[in-house]
C-alpha beads as a LAMMPS data file, in Angstrom:
LAMMPS data file: protein, C-alpha beads

436 atoms
435 bonds

1 atom types
1 bond types

-500.0 500.0 xlo xhi
-500.0 500.0 ylo yhi
-500.0 500.0 zlo zhi

Masses

1 110.0

Atoms # bond

1 1 1 -427.340 -402.312 -404.857
2 1 1 -424.318 -402.503 -407.159
3 1 1 -423.779 -405.569 -409.286
4 1 1 -421.064 -407.992 -408.257
5 1 1 -417.802 -408.058 -410.177
6 1 1 -417.522 -410.558 -413.039
7 1 1 -414.232 -412.443 -413.473
8 1 1 -412.911 -413.334 -416.936
9 1 1 -409.493 -414.984 -416.853
10 1 1 -407.536 -415.795 -420.029
11 1 1 -404.384 -417.933 -419.925
12 1 1 -402.071 -418.731 -422.811
13 1 1 -399.797 -421.732 -423.093
14 1 1 -395.986 -421.418 -423.051
15 1 1 -395.844 -417.675 -423.784
16 1 1 -393.821 -416.167 -420.927
17 1 1 -393.783 -412.401 -421.363
18 1 1 -393.341 -412.313 -425.126
19 1 1 -395.758 -409.484 -425.853
20 1 1 -395.302 -406.022 -427.266
21 1 1 -396.216 -404.373 -423.970
22 1 1 -393.372 -406.293 -422.316
23 1 1 -390.821 -404.799 -424.725
24 1 1 -390.803 -407.478 -427.401
25 1 1 -391.107 -405.341 -430.550
26 1 1 -391.262 -408.048 -433.231
27 1 1 -394.452 -409.751 -432.004
28 1 1 -397.848 -408.544 -433.205
29 1 1 -400.018 -408.211 -430.107
30 1 1 -402.041 -404.981 -430.482
31 1 1 -405.066 -406.283 -428.543
32 1 1 -402.975 -407.497 -425.605
33 1 1 -401.028 -404.234 -425.673
34 1 1 -404.366 -402.367 -425.601
35 1 1 -405.367 -404.287 -422.493
36 1 1 -402.096 -403.251 -420.865
37 1 1 -402.709 -399.607 -421.780
38 1 1 -406.228 -399.731 -420.318
39 1 1 -405.364 -401.656 -417.168
40 1 1 -402.488 -402.631 -414.893
41 1 1 -399.372 -404.467 -416.082
42 1 1 -397.317 -406.465 -413.582
43 1 1 -393.622 -406.516 -414.459
44 1 1 -392.225 -408.738 -411.700
45 1 1 -394.697 -411.607 -411.626
46 1 1 -393.308 -415.153 -411.463
47 1 1 -394.694 -418.694 -411.490
48 1 1 -393.945 -421.429 -408.981
49 1 1 -393.046 -423.989 -411.657
50 1 1 -391.944 -423.777 -415.313
51 1 1 -394.426 -426.446 -416.358
52 1 1 -398.151 -426.314 -417.100
53 1 1 -400.008 -428.302 -414.441
54 1 1 -397.905 -427.286 -411.456
55 1 1 -397.997 -423.586 -412.331
56 1 1 -401.712 -423.431 -413.125
57 1 1 -402.675 -425.403 -410.032
58 1 1 -400.764 -422.920 -407.885
59 1 1 -402.529 -419.996 -409.543
60 1 1 -405.989 -421.494 -409.120
61 1 1 -405.659 -422.941 -405.614
62 1 1 -403.465 -420.321 -403.926
63 1 1 -401.236 -423.166 -402.724
64 1 1 -397.685 -424.121 -403.643
65 1 1 -397.227 -427.374 -405.615
66 1 1 -396.010 -429.241 -402.526
67 1 1 -399.235 -428.292 -400.738
68 1 1 -401.801 -428.742 -403.516
69 1 1 -400.338 -432.052 -404.744
70 1 1 -399.512 -431.183 -408.368
71 1 1 -395.727 -431.338 -408.536
72 1 1 -395.767 -432.299 -412.208
73 1 1 -398.125 -432.888 -415.131
74 1 1 -401.538 -434.457 -414.600
75 1 1 -400.712 -436.590 -417.633
76 1 1 -398.061 -438.313 -415.524
77 1 1 -400.582 -439.262 -412.858
78 1 1 -400.235 -436.321 -410.485
79 1 1 -403.471 -435.079 -408.881
80 1 1 -404.666 -432.125 -406.836
81 1 1 -405.141 -433.297 -403.256
82 1 1 -408.747 -434.182 -402.451
83 1 1 -409.198 -431.513 -399.772
84 1 1 -407.906 -428.672 -401.979
85 1 1 -410.460 -426.264 -403.436
86 1 1 -410.099 -424.891 -406.962
87 1 1 -411.002 -421.267 -407.775
88 1 1 -414.106 -422.408 -409.652
89 1 1 -415.429 -424.204 -406.572
90 1 1 -414.900 -421.147 -404.375
91 1 1 -416.598 -418.798 -406.840
92 1 1 -419.468 -421.208 -407.404
93 1 1 -420.048 -421.471 -403.663
94 1 1 -420.131 -417.648 -403.554
95 1 1 -422.991 -417.561 -406.072
96 1 1 -421.086 -417.164 -409.322
97 1 1 -421.931 -418.912 -412.573
98 1 1 -418.703 -420.744 -413.422
99 1 1 -417.567 -421.923 -416.837
100 1 1 -414.486 -423.373 -418.524
101 1 1 -413.493 -422.590 -422.108
102 1 1 -410.598 -424.277 -423.870
103 1 1 -407.546 -425.790 -422.214
104 1 1 -407.051 -426.531 -418.528
105 1 1 -404.186 -428.463 -416.934
106 1 1 -405.383 -428.998 -413.387
107 1 1 -407.081 -432.394 -413.838
108 1 1 -407.368 -435.221 -416.349
109 1 1 -410.259 -434.836 -418.799
110 1 1 -412.194 -437.643 -417.129
111 1 1 -412.005 -435.788 -413.794
112 1 1 -413.358 -432.408 -414.926
113 1 1 -416.160 -432.697 -412.396
114 1 1 -413.506 -432.258 -409.712
115 1 1 -413.222 -428.580 -410.726
116 1 1 -416.932 -427.874 -410.066
117 1 1 -417.658 -425.781 -413.150
118 1 1 -421.326 -425.172 -413.939
119 1 1 -420.492 -425.472 -417.625
120 1 1 -417.528 -426.921 -419.511
121 1 1 -417.278 -426.164 -423.215
122 1 1 -416.192 -428.911 -425.636
123 1 1 -412.459 -428.535 -426.133
124 1 1 -411.734 -427.028 -429.581
125 1 1 -408.375 -426.772 -431.278
126 1 1 -407.678 -423.075 -431.733
127 1 1 -407.811 -419.736 -429.947
128 1 1 -410.241 -418.565 -432.624
129 1 1 -412.748 -421.298 -431.777
130 1 1 -412.357 -420.787 -428.042
131 1 1 -412.899 -417.032 -428.335
132 1 1 -416.031 -417.553 -430.440
133 1 1 -417.533 -419.686 -427.679
134 1 1 -416.542 -417.190 -424.995
135 1 1 -418.060 -414.293 -426.933
136 1 1 -421.339 -416.167 -427.440
137 1 1 -421.411 -416.761 -423.685
138 1 1 -420.806 -413.060 -422.990
139 1 1 -423.695 -412.094 -425.261
140 1 1 -425.981 -414.393 -423.271
141 1 1 -424.622 -413.185 -419.948
142 1 1 -425.429 -409.504 -420.531
143 1 1 -429.061 -410.143 -419.537
144 1 1 -428.171 -412.048 -416.363
145 1 1 -428.009 -410.658 -412.830
146 1 1 -425.800 -413.547 -411.727
147 1 1 -422.067 -412.737 -411.746
148 1 1 -419.794 -415.066 -413.690
149 1 1 -416.363 -416.599 -413.295
150 1 1 -415.120 -417.689 -416.730
151 1 1 -411.804 -419.516 -417.076
152 1 1 -410.413 -419.389 -420.612
153 1 1 -407.383 -421.348 -421.820
154 1 1 -405.754 -421.076 -425.243
155 1 1 -403.609 -424.010 -426.381
156 1 1 -401.464 -421.534 -428.296
157 1 1 -398.478 -420.897 -428.110
158 1 1 -397.679 -424.526 -427.322
159 1 1 -396.027 -426.449 -430.138
160 1 1 -396.758 -427.309 -432.886
161 1 1 -396.748 -423.648 -433.855
162 1 1 -398.384 -424.358 -437.232
163 1 1 -401.524 -425.739 -435.594
164 1 1 -404.375 -425.805 -438.156
165 1 1 -402.219 -424.139 -440.772
166 1 1 -401.075 -421.137 -438.715
167 1 1 -398.369 -419.359 -440.697
168 1 1 -395.066 -418.178 -439.213
169 1 1 -394.760 -414.436 -438.654
170 1 1 -391.711 -412.283 -439.386
171 1 1 -393.556 -409.190 -440.636
172 1 1 -391.994 -406.982 -437.936
173 1 1 -388.708 -408.858 -437.823
174 1 1 -387.553 -411.667 -435.590
175 1 1 -386.277 -411.503 -432.045
176 1 1 -383.762 -414.142 -430.974
177 1 1 -383.597 -414.234 -427.162
178 1 1 -380.032 -413.833 -425.830
179 1 1 -380.106 -417.284 -424.258
180 1 1 -380.626 -418.997 -427.647
181 1 1 -378.102 -419.618 -430.390
182 1 1 -378.931 -417.682 -433.574
183 1 1 -379.285 -420.576 -436.016
184 1 1 -381.669 -421.339 -438.900
185 1 1 -383.520 -423.772 -436.629
186 1 1 -383.905 -421.117 -433.935
187 1 1 -385.203 -418.594 -436.456
188 1 1 -387.707 -421.062 -437.842
189 1 1 -388.947 -421.872 -434.339
190 1 1 -389.252 -418.242 -433.246
191 1 1 -391.083 -417.290 -436.456
192 1 1 -393.517 -420.117 -435.756
193 1 1 -393.937 -418.919 -432.181
194 1 1 -394.669 -415.375 -433.358
195 1 1 -397.273 -416.692 -435.791
196 1 1 -398.973 -418.674 -433.039
197 1 1 -398.944 -415.654 -430.744
198 1 1 -400.599 -413.575 -433.440
199 1 1 -403.564 -415.983 -433.333
200 1 1 -403.818 -415.492 -429.569
201 1 1 -403.954 -411.737 -430.056
202 1 1 -406.699 -411.975 -432.682
203 1 1 -408.759 -413.996 -430.186
204 1 1 -408.118 -411.472 -427.419
205 1 1 -409.208 -408.671 -429.727
206 1 1 -412.538 -410.409 -430.307
207 1 1 -413.081 -410.810 -426.556
208 1 1 -412.248 -407.142 -425.916
209 1 1 -414.709 -405.985 -428.571
210 1 1 -417.472 -408.247 -427.278
211 1 1 -417.052 -407.026 -423.703
212 1 1 -417.495 -403.486 -424.973
213 1 1 -420.455 -404.287 -427.230
214 1 1 -422.345 -406.176 -424.520
215 1 1 -421.840 -403.505 -421.875
216 1 1 -420.010 -406.005 -419.639
217 1 1 -416.672 -404.210 -419.888
218 1 1 -417.300 -401.844 -416.963
219 1 1 -418.088 -404.494 -414.354
220 1 1 -415.756 -407.273 -415.498
221 1 1 -412.293 -407.926 -414.114
222 1 1 -410.494 -409.042 -417.270
223 1 1 -407.276 -410.910 -416.576
224 1 1 -404.667 -411.996 -419.087
225 1 1 -401.829 -414.208 -417.922
226 1 1 -399.483 -417.034 -418.922
227 1 1 -398.431 -420.255 -417.241
228 1 1 -394.630 -420.212 -417.762
229 1 1 -391.908 -419.475 -420.288
230 1 1 -391.745 -420.275 -423.986
231 1 1 -391.005 -423.797 -425.180
232 1 1 -387.284 -423.242 -425.640
233 1 1 -384.145 -424.261 -423.745
234 1 1 -383.396 -422.211 -420.609
235 1 1 -387.083 -421.206 -420.622
236 1 1 -389.848 -423.801 -420.174
237 1 1 -388.650 -426.654 -417.906
238 1 1 -385.986 -424.406 -416.339
239 1 1 -385.831 -422.169 -413.281
240 1 1 -384.038 -419.340 -415.041
241 1 1 -386.096 -416.178 -415.514
242 1 1 -387.138 -417.043 -419.102
243 1 1 -388.871 -420.084 -417.581
244 1 1 -390.545 -418.506 -414.554
245 1 1 -391.184 -414.875 -415.596
246 1 1 -394.817 -414.605 -416.694
247 1 1 -397.225 -411.923 -417.868
248 1 1 -400.129 -410.557 -415.864
249 1 1 -402.504 -407.834 -417.062
250 1 1 -405.683 -406.787 -415.237
251 1 1 -408.439 -404.351 -416.195
252 1 1 -411.575 -403.514 -414.212
253 1 1 -413.084 -400.062 -414.848
254 1 1 -415.571 -400.533 -411.989
255 1 1 -412.673 -400.735 -409.535
256 1 1 -411.215 -397.446 -410.727
257 1 1 -407.872 -398.935 -411.729
258 1 1 -405.379 -396.472 -413.182
259 1 1 -405.090 -397.060 -416.922
260 1 1 -401.578 -397.827 -418.073
261 1 1 -400.257 -398.451 -414.566
262 1 1 -397.063 -400.515 -414.320
263 1 1 -396.699 -402.437 -411.067
264 1 1 -393.113 -403.308 -410.144
265 1 1 -393.886 -405.252 -406.948
266 1 1 -392.294 -408.693 -406.688
267 1 1 -395.171 -411.190 -406.916
268 1 1 -395.824 -414.911 -407.358
269 1 1 -398.751 -416.622 -409.027
270 1 1 -399.534 -418.196 -405.646
271 1 1 -400.738 -414.655 -404.822
272 1 1 -403.228 -414.610 -407.691
273 1 1 -406.258 -416.345 -406.134
274 1 1 -406.366 -414.399 -402.854
275 1 1 -406.132 -411.202 -404.903
276 1 1 -409.090 -411.867 -407.183
277 1 1 -411.140 -413.194 -404.264
278 1 1 -410.541 -409.984 -402.331
279 1 1 -411.408 -407.863 -405.367
280 1 1 -414.651 -409.832 -405.751
281 1 1 -415.526 -409.370 -402.083
282 1 1 -415.169 -413.078 -401.265
283 1 1 -413.514 -414.230 -398.040
284 1 1 -410.070 -415.722 -398.625
285 1 1 -409.895 -419.270 -397.191
286 1 1 -407.503 -419.607 -394.259
287 1 1 -405.485 -422.362 -395.901
288 1 1 -404.400 -420.238 -398.871
289 1 1 -400.647 -419.594 -398.836
290 1 1 -400.513 -416.643 -401.242
291 1 1 -400.728 -412.970 -400.300
292 1 1 -403.274 -410.627 -401.852
293 1 1 -401.909 -407.707 -403.856
294 1 1 -405.343 -406.100 -404.298
295 1 1 -404.003 -402.882 -402.758
296 1 1 -401.659 -402.504 -405.724
297 1 1 -404.691 -402.511 -408.018
298 1 1 -406.829 -400.200 -405.915
299 1 1 -404.121 -397.589 -405.508
300 1 1 -404.515 -397.413 -401.717
301 1 1 -401.786 -396.250 -399.354
302 1 1 -400.448 -399.805 -399.284
303 1 1 -400.172 -399.979 -403.071
304 1 1 -396.399 -399.685 -403.087
305 1 1 -395.713 -401.691 -399.953
306 1 1 -393.953 -404.990 -400.708
307 1 1 -396.230 -408.009 -400.618
308 1 1 -393.224 -410.311 -400.257
309 1 1 -389.422 -410.088 -400.352
310 1 1 -388.911 -413.268 -402.372
311 1 1 -390.683 -415.706 -404.674
312 1 1 -390.243 -419.475 -404.577
313 1 1 -390.791 -422.500 -406.751
314 1 1 -389.622 -425.823 -408.103
315 1 1 -389.053 -428.030 -411.086
316 1 1 -389.828 -431.585 -410.115
317 1 1 -388.131 -433.416 -412.995
318 1 1 -384.675 -432.246 -411.889
319 1 1 -385.565 -432.131 -408.177
320 1 1 -384.727 -428.418 -408.048
321 1 1 -386.007 -425.579 -405.864
322 1 1 -385.499 -421.839 -406.267
323 1 1 -385.749 -418.604 -404.342
324 1 1 -385.635 -415.248 -406.128
325 1 1 -385.478 -411.738 -404.719
326 1 1 -385.536 -408.514 -406.710
327 1 1 -381.792 -408.866 -407.375
328 1 1 -380.601 -412.409 -406.667
329 1 1 -381.640 -415.966 -407.390
330 1 1 -380.544 -419.214 -405.760
331 1 1 -381.330 -422.586 -407.343
332 1 1 -380.651 -425.663 -405.233
333 1 1 -380.524 -429.057 -406.941
334 1 1 -381.290 -432.341 -405.219
335 1 1 -380.307 -434.426 -408.261
336 1 1 -377.389 -433.734 -410.607
337 1 1 -378.787 -435.521 -413.660
338 1 1 -379.626 -433.314 -416.626
339 1 1 -383.135 -433.376 -418.020
340 1 1 -383.431 -432.392 -421.664
341 1 1 -386.770 -432.404 -423.418
342 1 1 -387.574 -432.470 -427.093
343 1 1 -387.757 -428.802 -428.025
344 1 1 -387.354 -426.981 -431.348
345 1 1 -383.829 -425.817 -430.499
346 1 1 -381.199 -426.747 -427.949
347 1 1 -378.143 -424.712 -427.090
348 1 1 -374.952 -426.645 -427.660
349 1 1 -373.258 -425.653 -424.401
350 1 1 -376.287 -426.725 -422.356
351 1 1 -376.520 -429.998 -424.234
352 1 1 -372.905 -430.784 -423.429
353 1 1 -373.299 -430.270 -419.690
354 1 1 -373.308 -433.638 -417.973
355 1 1 -373.616 -432.594 -414.312
356 1 1 -375.781 -429.913 -412.744
357 1 1 -374.088 -428.046 -409.865
358 1 1 -375.478 -428.386 -406.354
359 1 1 -376.090 -424.639 -406.183
360 1 1 -376.593 -421.897 -408.732
361 1 1 -376.478 -418.280 -407.579
362 1 1 -377.066 -415.375 -409.934
363 1 1 -376.680 -411.628 -409.540
364 1 1 -379.574 -410.564 -411.755
365 1 1 -378.578 -406.913 -411.776
366 1 1 -375.138 -407.613 -413.239
367 1 1 -376.031 -410.857 -415.037
368 1 1 -379.678 -410.690 -416.184
369 1 1 -379.239 -413.690 -418.502
370 1 1 -377.992 -415.901 -415.636
371 1 1 -374.877 -417.011 -417.462
372 1 1 -372.403 -416.655 -414.545
373 1 1 -372.895 -418.857 -411.493
374 1 1 -371.388 -416.966 -408.537
375 1 1 -372.163 -419.565 -405.864
376 1 1 -369.162 -420.186 -403.638
377 1 1 -367.542 -416.831 -404.405
378 1 1 -366.438 -415.103 -401.168
379 1 1 -367.976 -411.746 -402.081
380 1 1 -371.413 -413.409 -402.341
381 1 1 -371.132 -415.605 -399.219
382 1 1 -373.543 -413.540 -397.119
383 1 1 -376.115 -413.328 -399.900
384 1 1 -375.867 -417.054 -400.576
385 1 1 -376.395 -417.847 -396.886
386 1 1 -379.392 -415.523 -396.646
387 1 1 -381.048 -417.044 -399.721
388 1 1 -380.318 -420.565 -398.500
389 1 1 -381.980 -419.716 -395.182
390 1 1 -385.029 -418.406 -397.025
391 1 1 -385.222 -421.500 -399.223
392 1 1 -384.949 -424.030 -396.383
393 1 1 -387.510 -422.073 -394.339
394 1 1 -389.939 -422.055 -397.256
395 1 1 -389.461 -425.774 -397.878
396 1 1 -390.267 -426.459 -394.235
397 1 1 -393.320 -424.189 -394.331
398 1 1 -394.861 -426.043 -397.293
399 1 1 -393.797 -429.441 -395.906
400 1 1 -391.759 -430.141 -399.009
401 1 1 -391.603 -433.930 -399.475
402 1 1 -387.980 -433.639 -400.615
403 1 1 -387.027 -432.990 -397.000
404 1 1 -388.062 -436.595 -396.299
405 1 1 -386.127 -438.078 -399.219
406 1 1 -386.599 -438.573 -402.978
407 1 1 -390.206 -437.986 -404.010
408 1 1 -392.139 -441.058 -405.097
409 1 1 -393.826 -440.429 -408.429
410 1 1 -397.302 -441.755 -409.308
411 1 1 -395.612 -444.163 -411.734
412 1 1 -393.393 -445.526 -408.967
413 1 1 -396.354 -445.869 -406.609
414 1 1 -398.345 -447.776 -409.249
415 1 1 -395.373 -450.034 -409.966
416 1 1 -394.998 -450.856 -406.274
417 1 1 -398.716 -451.603 -406.008
418 1 1 -398.257 -454.047 -408.881
419 1 1 -395.280 -455.535 -407.054
420 1 1 -397.331 -455.937 -403.886
421 1 1 -400.086 -457.709 -405.842
422 1 1 -397.474 -460.027 -407.348
423 1 1 -395.957 -460.646 -403.931
424 1 1 -399.356 -461.367 -402.381
425 1 1 -400.103 -463.920 -405.106
426 1 1 -397.133 -465.909 -403.889
427 1 1 -394.640 -464.581 -406.427
428 1 1 -396.412 -466.194 -409.344
429 1 1 -393.946 -466.224 -412.226
430 1 1 -396.473 -467.388 -414.804
431 1 1 -396.784 -464.677 -417.498
432 1 1 -400.272 -463.138 -417.712
433 1 1 -402.373 -464.600 -420.514
434 1 1 -401.634 -463.005 -423.864
435 1 1 -398.322 -461.500 -422.703
436 1 1 -394.753 -462.700 -422.619

Bonds

1 1 1 2
2 1 2 3
3 1 3 4
4 1 4 5
5 1 5 6
6 1 6 7
7 1 7 8
8 1 8 9
9 1 9 10
10 1 10 11
11 1 11 12
12 1 12 13
13 1 13 14
14 1 14 15
15 1 15 16
16 1 16 17
17 1 17 18
18 1 18 19
19 1 19 20
20 1 20 21
21 1 21 22
22 1 22 23
23 1 23 24
24 1 24 25
25 1 25 26
26 1 26 27
27 1 27 28
28 1 28 29
29 1 29 30
30 1 30 31
31 1 31 32
32 1 32 33
33 1 33 34
34 1 34 35
35 1 35 36
36 1 36 37
37 1 37 38
38 1 38 39
39 1 39 40
40 1 40 41
41 1 41 42
42 1 42 43
43 1 43 44
44 1 44 45
45 1 45 46
46 1 46 47
47 1 47 48
48 1 48 49
49 1 49 50
50 1 50 51
51 1 51 52
52 1 52 53
53 1 53 54
54 1 54 55
55 1 55 56
56 1 56 57
57 1 57 58
58 1 58 59
59 1 59 60
60 1 60 61
61 1 61 62
62 1 62 63
63 1 63 64
64 1 64 65
65 1 65 66
66 1 66 67
67 1 67 68
68 1 68 69
69 1 69 70
70 1 70 71
71 1 71 72
72 1 72 73
73 1 73 74
74 1 74 75
75 1 75 76
76 1 76 77
77 1 77 78
78 1 78 79
79 1 79 80
80 1 80 81
81 1 81 82
82 1 82 83
83 1 83 84
84 1 84 85
85 1 85 86
86 1 86 87
87 1 87 88
88 1 88 89
89 1 89 90
90 1 90 91
91 1 91 92
92 1 92 93
93 1 93 94
94 1 94 95
95 1 95 96
96 1 96 97
97 1 97 98
98 1 98 99
99 1 99 100
100 1 100 101
101 1 101 102
102 1 102 103
103 1 103 104
104 1 104 105
105 1 105 106
106 1 106 107
107 1 107 108
108 1 108 109
109 1 109 110
110 1 110 111
111 1 111 112
112 1 112 113
113 1 113 114
114 1 114 115
115 1 115 116
116 1 116 117
117 1 117 118
118 1 118 119
119 1 119 120
120 1 120 121
121 1 121 122
122 1 122 123
123 1 123 124
124 1 124 125
125 1 125 126
126 1 126 127
127 1 127 128
128 1 128 129
129 1 129 130
130 1 130 131
131 1 131 132
132 1 132 133
133 1 133 134
134 1 134 135
135 1 135 136
136 1 136 137
137 1 137 138
138 1 138 139
139 1 139 140
140 1 140 141
141 1 141 142
142 1 142 143
143 1 143 144
144 1 144 145
145 1 145 146
146 1 146 147
147 1 147 148
148 1 148 149
149 1 149 150
150 1 150 151
151 1 151 152
152 1 152 153
153 1 153 154
154 1 154 155
155 1 155 156
156 1 156 157
157 1 157 158
158 1 158 159
159 1 159 160
160 1 160 161
161 1 161 162
162 1 162 163
163 1 163 164
164 1 164 165
165 1 165 166
166 1 166 167
167 1 167 168
168 1 168 169
169 1 169 170
170 1 170 171
171 1 171 172
172 1 172 173
173 1 173 174
174 1 174 175
175 1 175 176
176 1 176 177
177 1 177 178
178 1 178 179
179 1 179 180
180 1 180 181
181 1 181 182
182 1 182 183
183 1 183 184
184 1 184 185
185 1 185 186
186 1 186 187
187 1 187 188
188 1 188 189
189 1 189 190
190 1 190 191
191 1 191 192
192 1 192 193
193 1 193 194
194 1 194 195
195 1 195 196
196 1 196 197
197 1 197 198
198 1 198 199
199 1 199 200
200 1 200 201
201 1 201 202
202 1 202 203
203 1 203 204
204 1 204 205
205 1 205 206
206 1 206 207
207 1 207 208
208 1 208 209
209 1 209 210
210 1 210 211
211 1 211 212
212 1 212 213
213 1 213 214
214 1 214 215
215 1 215 216
216 1 216 217
217 1 217 218
218 1 218 219
219 1 219 220
220 1 220 221
221 1 221 222
222 1 222 223
223 1 223 224
224 1 224 225
225 1 225 226
226 1 226 227
227 1 227 228
228 1 228 229
229 1 229 230
230 1 230 231
231 1 231 232
232 1 232 233
233 1 233 234
234 1 234 235
235 1 235 236
236 1 236 237
237 1 237 238
238 1 238 239
239 1 239 240
240 1 240 241
241 1 241 242
242 1 242 243
243 1 243 244
244 1 244 245
245 1 245 246
246 1 246 247
247 1 247 248
248 1 248 249
249 1 249 250
250 1 250 251
251 1 251 252
252 1 252 253
253 1 253 254
254 1 254 255
255 1 255 256
256 1 256 257
257 1 257 258
258 1 258 259
259 1 259 260
260 1 260 261
261 1 261 262
262 1 262 263
263 1 263 264
264 1 264 265
265 1 265 266
266 1 266 267
267 1 267 268
268 1 268 269
269 1 269 270
270 1 270 271
271 1 271 272
272 1 272 273
273 1 273 274
274 1 274 275
275 1 275 276
276 1 276 277
277 1 277 278
278 1 278 279
279 1 279 280
280 1 280 281
281 1 281 282
282 1 282 283
283 1 283 284
284 1 284 285
285 1 285 286
286 1 286 287
287 1 287 288
288 1 288 289
289 1 289 290
290 1 290 291
291 1 291 292
292 1 292 293
293 1 293 294
294 1 294 295
295 1 295 296
296 1 296 297
297 1 297 298
298 1 298 299
299 1 299 300
300 1 300 301
301 1 301 302
302 1 302 303
303 1 303 304
304 1 304 305
305 1 305 306
306 1 306 307
307 1 307 308
308 1 308 309
309 1 309 310
310 1 310 311
311 1 311 312
312 1 312 313
313 1 313 314
314 1 314 315
315 1 315 316
316 1 316 317
317 1 317 318
318 1 318 319
319 1 319 320
320 1 320 321
321 1 321 322
322 1 322 323
323 1 323 324
324 1 324 325
325 1 325 326
326 1 326 327
327 1 327 328
328 1 328 329
329 1 329 330
330 1 330 331
331 1 331 332
332 1 332 333
333 1 333 334
334 1 334 335
335 1 335 336
336 1 336 337
337 1 337 338
338 1 338 339
339 1 339 340
340 1 340 341
341 1 341 342
342 1 342 343
343 1 343 344
344 1 344 345
345 1 345 346
346 1 346 347
347 1 347 348
348 1 348 349
349 1 349 350
350 1 350 351
351 1 351 352
352 1 352 353
353 1 353 354
354 1 354 355
355 1 355 356
356 1 356 357
357 1 357 358
358 1 358 359
359 1 359 360
360 1 360 361
361 1 361 362
362 1 362 363
363 1 363 364
364 1 364 365
365 1 365 366
366 1 366 367
367 1 367 368
368 1 368 369
369 1 369 370
370 1 370 371
371 1 371 372
372 1 372 373
373 1 373 374
374 1 374 375
375 1 375 376
376 1 376 377
377 1 377 378
378 1 378 379
379 1 379 380
380 1 380 381
381 1 381 382
382 1 382 383
383 1 383 384
384 1 384 385
385 1 385 386
386 1 386 387
387 1 387 388
388 1 388 389
389 1 389 390
390 1 390 391
391 1 391 392
392 1 392 393
393 1 393 394
394 1 394 395
395 1 395 396
396 1 396 397
397 1 397 398
398 1 398 399
399 1 399 400
400 1 400 401
401 1 401 402
402 1 402 403
403 1 403 404
404 1 404 405
405 1 405 406
406 1 406 407
407 1 407 408
408 1 408 409
409 1 409 410
410 1 410 411
411 1 411 412
412 1 412 413
413 1 413 414
414 1 414 415
415 1 415 416
416 1 416 417
417 1 417 418
418 1 418 419
419 1 419 420
420 1 420 421
421 1 421 422
422 1 422 423
423 1 423 424
424 1 424 425
425 1 425 426
426 1 426 427
427 1 427 428
428 1 428 429
429 1 429 430
430 1 430 431
431 1 431 432
432 1 432 433
433 1 433 434
434 1 434 435
435 1 435 436
């Protein structure tokens, strides 16, 4: 009887697709590039939200944010709905030994039990420390007959880039993305990002070597992915491609995957969980909304058949929703207030915008940087209508709360509970003791 497939998933923080294998020549990512050369690289893989918790929860539940409950960060009080099952729970129920290493963003730290891991490692500060723990685990696991599901999260490349003295990196030059102004501040930030990414790659190299040395390489599905775009304007916190385009690399020699394969299918990270469940031979729960793309990995006759014709997502802070096809993208806003975060660099023209348009439509073939909004132009009327139909249909299918009005945040709900307590006390206006 053949041994069951191990699952080792590695996720970086705020990295987008900024790796050498994704045509970014100034970053130093030889280990990640090696993984791409030995496995399958997905070139049209997008997240459902350009923010940590919402994106990761989609990936690990197979449900869109509106359906799993995490529309925004867990730090702001958002929670996965009680009935929703996390990947770790599903794998554990299927007989896997489950473990968590490093960063996760699906629950608050005091609710880690909700994720049903058999083992949760103490949270260290660096990719180096996380990888050392993972490699020690792999060395122990080589003698076990029980398959494992290991979820690994690096805090890098989240700011601050100089975490624990990490040096900036410009050894191979410096790439300034076309959506950023080329200023000294931008260059400093991108050099810091490249230095942080170099630490991620060192950690990945250690994991790759350990898998080989322990003999686990053959029967382990090694996955490398990211949660959303880099922490820069028009990337993280935005629904433009630099915010939602993410990396996905998979290698599993036991499955006979073609080394160096580039998959161009349009995919969403809501499709991730059903895919790895199918590859592991585990039944996909009926409630999962994603579509498995396992055929694309196995090279079957269906490998090049589209899994979907569009990807969808949201950014809760600006009450925005998007639909993207292989050529076009429509962003619909339900609030016209801008939402700027503290980031290393801000583009002047974006900072000066005071009102967000109701609709943004981009022809990605002719305008890959999404600089020209063609919504309302007669020549795009049919395309705009088609995308709008897709978006409204999707919102209905996931029972998007925006269709019922502005979404109540956890902070608002808590405030109204406090109001109700005050009201029930008879509108007591006496200040609480010790407060004014």
